[in-house]
C-alpha positions as a Markdown table, in Angstrom:
| # | Residue | x | y | z |
|---|---|---|---|---|
| 1 | Met | 24.1 | -7.4 | -15.0 |
| 2 | Ala | 27.7 | -7.6 | -16.4 |
| 3 | Ala | 29.3 | -11.0 | -16.5 |
| 4 | Ser | 31.5 | -11.8 | -13.6 |
| 5 | Val | 33.0 | -14.4 | -11.4 |
| 6 | Leu | 31.0 | -15.5 | -8.3 |
| 7 | Val | 33.2 | -16.2 | -5.3 |
| 8 | Thr | 31.8 | -18.5 | -2.6 |
| 9 | Gly | 33.2 | -18.6 | 0.9 |
| 10 | Ala | 34.6 | -15.0 | 0.7 |
| 11 | Thr | 34.3 | -14.5 | 4.4 |
| 12 | Gly | 36.9 | -17.3 | 5.0 |
| 13 | Asn | 40.6 | -17.6 | 4.5 |
| 14 | Val | 40.5 | -19.2 | 1.1 |
| 15 | Gly | 37.6 | -17.3 | -0.5 |
| 16 | Gly | 39.0 | -14.0 | 1.0 |
| 17 | Ala | 42.3 | -14.7 | -0.6 |
| 18 | Val | 40.7 | -15.6 | -3.9 |
| 19 | Thr | 38.6 | -12.4 | -3.8 |
| 20 | Arg | 41.6 | -10.1 | -3.2 |
| 21 | Ser | 43.7 | -11.8 | -6.0 |
| 22 | Leu | 40.8 | -11.5 | -8.6 |
| 23 | Leu | 40.3 | -7.9 | -7.7 |
| 24 | Ala | 44.1 | -7.3 | -8.1 |
| 25 | Ala | 43.9 | -9.0 | -11.5 |
| 26 | Gly | 41.2 | -6.5 | -12.5 |
| 27 | Met | 38.3 | -9.1 | -12.8 |
| 28 | Ala | 34.7 | -8.2 | -12.3 |
| 29 | Ile | 33.6 | -10.3 | -9.3 |
| 30 | Arg | 30.7 | -10.8 | -6.9 |
| 31 | Val | 31.1 | -12.3 | -3.4 |
| 32 | Ala | 28.4 | -14.7 | -2.1 |
| 33 | Gly | 27.4 | -15.9 | 1.3 |
| 34 | Thr | 24.6 | -16.0 | 3.9 |
| 35 | Asp | 25.3 | -12.5 | 5.3 |
| 36 | Pro | 25.7 | -10.0 | 2.4 |
| 37 | Thr | 26.1 | -7.1 | 4.9 |
| 38 | Ala | 29.2 | -8.8 | 6.4 |
| 39 | Leu | 30.6 | -9.3 | 2.9 |
| 40 | Arg | 30.0 | -5.7 | 2.0 |
| 41 | Lys | 31.9 | -4.6 | 5.2 |
| 42 | Arg | 34.9 | -6.9 | 4.4 |
| 43 | Phe | 35.0 | -6.0 | 0.7 |
| 44 | Pro | 33.7 | -2.4 | 0.3 |
| 45 | Gly | 32.5 | -1.6 | -3.2 |
| 46 | Val | 32.3 | -5.3 | -4.3 |
| 47 | Pro | 28.8 | -6.4 | -5.2 |
| 48 | Ala | 27.6 | -9.0 | -2.5 |
| 49 | Val | 24.7 | -11.5 | -3.0 |
| 50 | Arg | 23.0 | -13.8 | -0.7 |
| 51 | Leu | 23.9 | -17.5 | -1.3 |
| 52 | Asp | 22.8 | -20.2 | 1.2 |
| 53 | Leu | 24.0 | -23.6 | 0.1 |
| 54 | Arg | 21.4 | -25.3 | 2.0 |
| 55 | Asp | 18.7 | -23.2 | 0.3 |
| 56 | Pro | 18.5 | -23.9 | -3.5 |
| 57 | Arg | 16.0 | -21.0 | -3.8 |
| 58 | Thr | 19.1 | -18.6 | -3.4 |
| 59 | Phe | 21.0 | -20.1 | -6.3 |
| 60 | His | 19.5 | -18.5 | -9.4 |
| 61 | Ala | 19.8 | -14.9 | -8.2 |
| 62 | Ala | 23.3 | -15.5 | -6.9 |
| 63 | Leu | 24.4 | -17.0 | -10.2 |
| 64 | Asp | 22.7 | -14.5 | -12.4 |
| 65 | Ser | 25.0 | -13.7 | -15.3 |
| 66 | Ala | 27.9 | -15.2 | -13.6 |
| 67 | Ser | 30.4 | -16.4 | -16.3 |
| 68 | Gly | 32.6 | -18.1 | -13.6 |
| 69 | Leu | 32.1 | -19.7 | -10.3 |
| 70 | Phe | 34.8 | -20.2 | -7.6 |
| 71 | Leu | 33.5 | -23.0 | -5.4 |
| 72 | Leu | 34.7 | -24.3 | -2.0 |
| 73 | Arg | 33.2 | -26.5 | 0.6 |
| 74 | Pro | 32.4 | -24.9 | 4.0 |
| 75 | Pro | 33.6 | -27.1 | 6.7 |
| 76 | Gln | 30.2 | -27.5 | 8.2 |
| 77 | Ile | 28.7 | -29.0 | 5.1 |
| 78 | Ala | 29.2 | -32.8 | 4.7 |
| 79 | Arg | 26.2 | -33.6 | 2.4 |
| 80 | Val | 27.4 | -32.2 | -1.0 |
| 81 | Gly | 24.7 | -33.6 | -3.2 |
| 82 | Pro | 21.9 | -31.2 | -2.3 |
| 83 | Thr | 24.4 | -28.3 | -1.7 |
| 84 | Leu | 27.6 | -27.9 | -3.7 |
| 85 | Asn | 26.6 | -30.3 | -6.4 |
| 86 | Ala | 23.3 | -28.7 | -6.8 |
| 87 | Leu | 24.9 | -25.4 | -7.1 |
| 88 | Val | 27.1 | -26.8 | -9.9 |
| 89 | Asn | 23.9 | -27.9 | -11.7 |
| 90 | Ala | 22.4 | -24.5 | -11.4 |
| 91 | Ala | 25.6 | -22.9 | -12.8 |
| 92 | Ala | 25.5 | -25.3 | -15.7 |
| 93 | His | 21.8 | -24.4 | -16.4 |
| 94 | Gly | 22.6 | -20.7 | -16.0 |
| 95 | Gly | 25.4 | -20.8 | -18.6 |
| 96 | Ala | 28.5 | -20.6 | -16.5 |
| 97 | Arg | 31.6 | -21.0 | -18.6 |
| 98 | His | 34.2 | -22.0 | -15.9 |
| 99 | Val | 34.0 | -23.5 | -12.3 |
| 100 | Val | 37.1 | -23.5 | -10.3 |
| 101 | Phe | 36.8 | -25.8 | -7.2 |
| 102 | Ala | 39.1 | -25.6 | -4.3 |
| 103 | Ser | 39.4 | -29.2 | -3.2 |
| 104 | Val | 42.1 | -30.9 | -0.9 |
| 105 | Ile | 45.2 | -32.9 | -1.6 |
| 106 | Gly | 44.5 | -36.5 | -2.3 |
| 107 | Ala | 40.7 | -36.1 | -2.6 |
| 108 | Glu | 40.8 | -37.8 | -6.0 |
| 109 | His | 41.7 | -41.1 | -4.3 |
| 110 | Asn | 39.7 | -40.9 | -1.1 |
| 111 | Pro | 36.0 | -41.4 | -1.5 |
| 112 | Ile | 35.4 | -40.8 | 2.2 |
| 113 | Leu | 36.1 | -37.1 | 1.8 |
| 114 | Pro | 33.2 | -34.8 | 0.5 |
| 115 | His | 35.5 | -33.2 | -1.9 |
| 116 | His | 35.8 | -36.5 | -3.8 |
| 117 | Arg | 32.1 | -36.4 | -4.6 |
| 118 | Val | 32.2 | -32.8 | -5.8 |
| 119 | Glu | 35.1 | -33.6 | -8.0 |
| 120 | Thr | 33.4 | -36.5 | -9.5 |
| 121 | His | 30.2 | -34.5 | -10.1 |
| 122 | Leu | 32.1 | -31.7 | -11.8 |
| 123 | Arg | 33.7 | -34.2 | -14.3 |
| 124 | Ala | 30.3 | -35.4 | -15.2 |
| 125 | Ser | 28.6 | -32.0 | -15.4 |
| 126 | Gly | 29.8 | -31.0 | -18.8 |
| 127 | Leu | 31.0 | -27.7 | -17.4 |
| 128 | Pro | 34.6 | -26.5 | -18.0 |
| 129 | Tyr | 36.3 | -26.9 | -14.7 |
| 130 | Thr | 39.6 | -26.6 | -12.9 |
| 131 | Ile | 40.2 | -28.5 | -9.7 |
| 132 | Leu | 42.8 | -27.0 | -7.3 |
| 133 | Arg | 44.0 | -29.5 | -4.7 |
| 134 | Pro | 46.0 | -27.5 | -2.1 |
| 135 | Gly | 47.8 | -29.2 | 0.8 |
| 136 | Phe | 47.4 | -28.0 | 4.3 |
| 137 | Phe | 47.2 | -24.3 | 4.7 |
| 138 | Ala | 49.6 | -22.2 | 6.6 |
| 139 | Gln | 46.5 | -20.3 | 7.7 |
| 140 | Asn | 45.5 | -23.3 | 9.8 |
| 141 | Leu | 48.0 | -22.0 | 12.4 |
| 142 | Ala | 45.7 | -18.9 | 12.8 |
| 143 | Asp | 42.5 | -20.9 | 12.4 |
| 144 | Ala | 42.1 | -24.5 | 13.4 |
| 145 | Tyr | 45.2 | -24.3 | 15.6 |
| 146 | Gln | 44.9 | -20.8 | 16.9 |
| 147 | Arg | 43.4 | -21.5 | 20.3 |
| 148 | Asp | 45.8 | -24.2 | 21.2 |
| 149 | Ile | 48.9 | -22.1 | 20.3 |
| 150 | Arg | 47.6 | -18.9 | 21.8 |
| 151 | Asp | 46.2 | -20.3 | 25.0 |
| 152 | Asp | 48.2 | -23.5 | 25.7 |
| 153 | Asn | 51.4 | -22.9 | 23.8 |
| 154 | Gln | 51.1 | -26.1 | 21.9 |
| 155 | Leu | 50.2 | -27.9 | 18.7 |
| 156 | Tyr | 47.9 | -30.8 | 19.5 |
| 157 | Leu | 47.4 | -32.9 | 16.5 |
| 158 | Pro | 47.2 | -36.6 | 15.6 |
| 159 | Ala | 49.9 | -36.2 | 12.9 |
| 160 | Gly | 52.7 | -38.4 | 14.3 |
| 161 | His | 55.9 | -37.6 | 12.7 |
| 162 | Gly | 54.3 | -36.7 | 9.4 |
| 163 | Arg | 55.6 | -33.7 | 7.4 |
| 164 | Val | 53.5 | -31.1 | 5.7 |
| 165 | Ala | 54.4 | -28.9 | 2.7 |
| 166 | Phe | 52.2 | -26.1 | 3.9 |
| 167 | Val | 50.7 | -23.8 | 1.3 |
| 168 | Asp | 49.7 | -20.2 | 1.9 |
| 169 | Thr | 46.1 | -19.3 | 0.8 |
| 170 | Arg | 47.5 | -16.0 | -0.6 |
| 171 | Asp | 49.3 | -18.2 | -3.1 |
| 172 | Leu | 46.1 | -20.2 | -3.8 |
| 173 | Gly | 44.3 | -16.9 | -4.5 |
| 174 | Asp | 46.9 | -15.9 | -7.0 |
| 175 | Val | 46.7 | -19.3 | -8.7 |
| 176 | Ala | 42.8 | -19.0 | -8.9 |
| 177 | Ala | 43.3 | -15.6 | -10.6 |
| 178 | Ala | 45.8 | -17.0 | -13.0 |
| 179 | Val | 43.5 | -19.9 | -13.9 |
| 180 | Phe | 40.4 | -17.6 | -14.4 |
| 181 | Thr | 42.4 | -15.1 | -16.5 |
| 182 | Gly | 44.7 | -17.6 | -18.2 |
| 183 | Pro | 44.7 | -19.9 | -21.3 |
| 184 | Val | 41.9 | -22.4 | -22.0 |
| 185 | Ala | 44.4 | -25.1 | -21.2 |
| 186 | His | 43.6 | -24.6 | -17.5 |
| 187 | Arg | 40.1 | -26.1 | -18.3 |
| 188 | Gly | 39.9 | -29.7 | -17.4 |
| 189 | Ala | 43.1 | -29.4 | -15.5 |
| 190 | Glu | 43.6 | -30.7 | -11.9 |
| 191 | Tyr | 46.4 | -29.2 | -10.0 |
| 192 | Thr | 48.1 | -30.4 | -6.8 |
| 193 | Leu | 49.4 | -27.4 | -4.9 |
| 194 | Thr | 52.0 | -27.5 | -2.1 |
| 195 | Gly | 54.3 | -25.1 | -0.4 |
| 196 | Pro | 58.1 | -25.2 | -1.1 |
| 197 | Glu | 59.3 | -27.3 | 1.8 |
| 198 | Ala | 57.9 | -30.1 | 4.0 |
| 199 | Leu | 58.1 | -29.6 | 7.8 |
| 200 | Asp | 57.1 | -31.8 | 10.7 |
| 201 | Phe | 55.2 | -30.2 | 13.6 |
| 202 | Asn | 58.2 | -30.0 | 15.8 |
| 203 | Glu | 59.8 | -27.8 | 13.2 |
| 204 | Val | 56.6 | -25.8 | 12.9 |
| 205 | Ala | 56.6 | -25.4 | 16.8 |
| 206 | Ala | 60.3 | -24.2 | 16.5 |
| 207 | Leu | 59.3 | -21.5 | 14.0 |
| 208 | Leu | 56.5 | -20.3 | 16.3 |
| 209 | Thr | 58.8 | -20.3 | 19.2 |
| 210 | Glu | 61.4 | -18.2 | 17.4 |
| 211 | Ala | 58.7 | -15.7 | 16.2 |
| 212 | Leu | 56.7 | -15.4 | 19.4 |
| 213 | Lys | 59.7 | -15.5 | 21.7 |
| 214 | Arg | 58.0 | -18.1 | 23.9 |
| 215 | Pro | 58.1 | -21.9 | 23.9 |
| 216 | Ile | 55.6 | -23.6 | 21.7 |
| 217 | His | 55.6 | -27.4 | 21.8 |
| 218 | Tyr | 54.1 | -30.1 | 19.5 |
| 219 | Gln | 52.0 | -32.7 | 21.4 |
| 220 | Pro | 51.1 | -35.7 | 19.3 |
| 221 | Ala | 47.4 | -36.7 | 19.8 |
| 222 | Ser | 45.7 | -40.0 | 19.4 |
| 223 | Val | 42.8 | -40.2 | 16.9 |
| 224 | Ser | 40.2 | -40.5 | 19.6 |
| 225 | Gly | 41.8 | -37.8 | 21.7 |
| 226 | Tyr | 41.9 | -35.3 | 18.8 |
| 227 | Leu | 38.2 | -36.0 | 18.0 |
| 228 | Arg | 37.3 | -35.4 | 21.7 |
| 229 | His | 39.5 | -32.2 | 21.6 |
| 230 | Leu | 37.6 | -30.7 | 18.6 |
| 231 | Arg | 34.2 | -31.7 | 20.1 |
| 232 | Arg | 35.2 | -29.9 | 23.4 |
| 233 | Gln | 36.0 | -26.9 | 21.2 |
| 234 | Arg | 32.3 | -27.2 | 19.9 |
| 235 | Ala | 33.3 | -28.2 | 16.4 |
| 236 | Pro | 30.2 | -29.9 | 14.7 |
| 237 | Leu | 30.6 | -33.7 | 14.5 |
| 238 | Ala | 30.8 | -33.9 | 10.7 |
| 239 | Gln | 33.5 | -31.2 | 10.6 |
| 240 | Ala | 35.4 | -32.9 | 13.5 |
| 241 | Ile | 35.4 | -36.2 | 11.7 |
| 242 | Val | 36.7 | -34.7 | 8.4 |
| 243 | Gln | 39.3 | -32.7 | 10.1 |
| 244 | Thr | 40.5 | -35.8 | 12.0 |
| 245 | Ile | 40.7 | -37.9 | 8.8 |
| 246 | Leu | 42.7 | -35.2 | 7.1 |
| 247 | His | 45.2 | -34.9 | 10.0 |
| 248 | Thr | 45.6 | -38.6 | 10.5 |
| 249 | Gly | 46.5 | -39.0 | 6.8 |
| 250 | Leu | 49.7 | -36.9 | 7.7 |
| 251 | Arg | 51.0 | -39.9 | 9.5 |
| 252 | Arg | 51.2 | -41.8 | 6.2 |
| 253 | Gly | 52.9 | -39.0 | 4.3 |
| 254 | Gln | 49.9 | -37.7 | 2.5 |
| 255 | Ala | 51.0 | -34.1 | 2.6 |
| 256 | Glu | 54.8 | -34.4 | 2.6 |
| 257 | Gln | 55.4 | -34.3 | -1.1 |
| 258 | Val | 56.7 | -31.0 | -2.5 |
| 259 | Asp | 55.1 | -30.5 | -5.9 |
| 260 | Pro | 56.5 | -28.2 | -8.5 |
| 261 | Thr | 53.1 | -27.1 | -9.9 |
| 262 | Leu | 52.6 | -24.1 | -7.6 |
| 263 | Pro | 55.7 | -22.2 | -8.6 |
| 264 | His | 55.1 | -23.0 | -12.3 |
| 265 | Leu | 51.6 | -21.5 | -12.2 |
| 266 | Leu | 52.7 | -18.5 | -10.0 |
| 267 | Gly | 55.8 | -17.7 | -12.1 |
| 268 | Arg | 57.5 | -17.1 | -8.8 |
| 269 | Pro | 58.6 | -19.0 | -5.6 |
| 270 | Pro | 55.7 | -19.8 | -3.2 |
| 271 | Arg | 55.6 | -18.2 | 0.2 |
| 272 | Thr | 57.2 | -20.2 | 3.0 |
| 273 | Leu | 55.7 | -21.1 | 6.4 |
| 274 | Arg | 58.4 | -18.9 | 8.0 |
| 275 | Gln | 57.1 | -15.8 | 5.8 |
| 276 | Tyr | 53.5 | -16.6 | 6.9 |
| 277 | Val | 54.4 | -16.8 | 10.7 |
| 278 | Ala | 56.4 | -13.5 | 10.4 |
| 279 | Asp | 53.5 | -11.8 | 8.7 |
| 280 | His | 50.8 | -13.0 | 11.2 |
| 281 | Gln | 52.3 | -13.0 | 14.7 |
| 282 | His | 49.4 | -11.0 | 16.1 |
| 283 | His | 47.1 | -14.0 | 15.8 |
| 284 | Trp | 49.0 | -15.8 | 18.7 |
| 285 | Gln | 49.7 | -13.0 | 21.1 |
């Protein structure tokens, strides 16, 4: 089997964007997940393999001849030792030459986050690696926040007056492609990636109001109120806790910095949140 990059999480926003960018860059790739049939439907003509992060028996076949691995943490997985870190070990044993991990902004300083433990393990693995630390995704508006916007015309979050430099996953996909195809200097690098401007959620609501032609409001939530809100929406407890931790960090300015790294890696200006909303209005109709 020809050497290729194995992309995890290709059914999601980030993995899907990375898959499309790698294909556009002309790279040989395989997409991996628990449902290869669904992956083949989403990416016709792209080889799909079964990979269950909770079942190490699936690791060897999925990684067969993979020279690179794009790794991300599914929201439902909190225990990264026997899952993501075990996959990193299997990649090292199988001779992978580069792992690119999609972490989150600030993970290097926050041991509570599962991403921190994956980063630490990667550094100790001996594998060439690149860590991408994006801020909050523009795609959260059509994912984690979609139901509240569509059904209740509101953003309900424990973010206080915090500002966010939203990053578009399409740009993250292009950066991943640049890292895999670019110079060896990317190996061992750890990049913070943000969008081009920091907005508070009242400004986000105003953008949605303008695009959707109906009023959208930002409703600040308490920490406990937001956790209950996620649980009522049937989010698994571990996922709800991590999501709440990430959002409460916005109150302390953890996502307000606009970092110059993304345009440098892209060689062009990043997409704005206004562009994202204009391109995806159908999600909230």
